C-alpha positions, 0 to 999 in steps of 0.5 A: 950639864952632862955632855950626853944631854946635849943632843936633846938641846939642839934647836934650843936656847942654851945660854943668855948672858948678862948685859954688857955696857958699851962705853967710849973707853971700851971703844977707844981701847978696842981702837987702840988694840986694832989700829982702827981709829975711824972717827965714827968710833973715837970722835964723838963730835964728828960722829954726831954729824953722821946718820948714827948721831954719835959714836958707834962700836966697831962691829968686830968689838961687838963680835969679840965679846962672844969670846970673852965678856959674854961667855964670862957672864953666863952667855956660854954653856958649862959642861961637866968634864970640860978641860978647855974650850977653843974657838974653832971658827965662825959661820955666817956673821952679820952686823945688823944694827949699829951699836951706839956708845952708851948702849948695853948688849947681851948674847942669846945662844941657840945650839945648832949642832953637836958632833963627837970627835976623839976626846972632844965635842964640837958645838955649833951655836947661833948667837944673837947679840941683842941691843937693850931696848931695840928690836933689831939685834946688833949682830948674828953669828954662827960660832963653832967651838971645840970642848975638850973632855 
C-alpha cells in the first residue's frame, strides 16, 4: 500500500492477523522472561481451583503479541517505502477477558489517525485481540507506531 492511500482508510480495518495459539510453554517462557510466576499462569493444578478453571496467559503476554507475532502473521499494515517501524506508545489498554491456555488469539486493527512528520508517518491503531470462539475480546489497545520512510 502507498502511504498516500492511508487518509482514506481512517476508521477502517486495515489488518487481521492469523490465529496464534496460547500454549503453556509460551506462558511459562513469558513468566521466565518477566519474572511473573504467579500460580494462575504457571501451575495448572492450582489454577484449576480458581474461577478461571485453569491457567491463563499474562495480560502483558497478550499485549506483547501486538509487537511481534500478530504483526508477523498479517496483523499489521505493509507500506511501500517503509524503512522501519518503531513502537511509539500505547493509549487506552484494557484486558477485557482472561485467556485460557489452549485458546487461540488474533488481532484486528482499525486505523484511527495518520499524522505526517519529517521523514515518517505516525499511525494510531485501535487493536482488538480476539479469542477464538468467544464474543468478548481478550484485550483492546490503542497503539501508536512511527513508520520511517
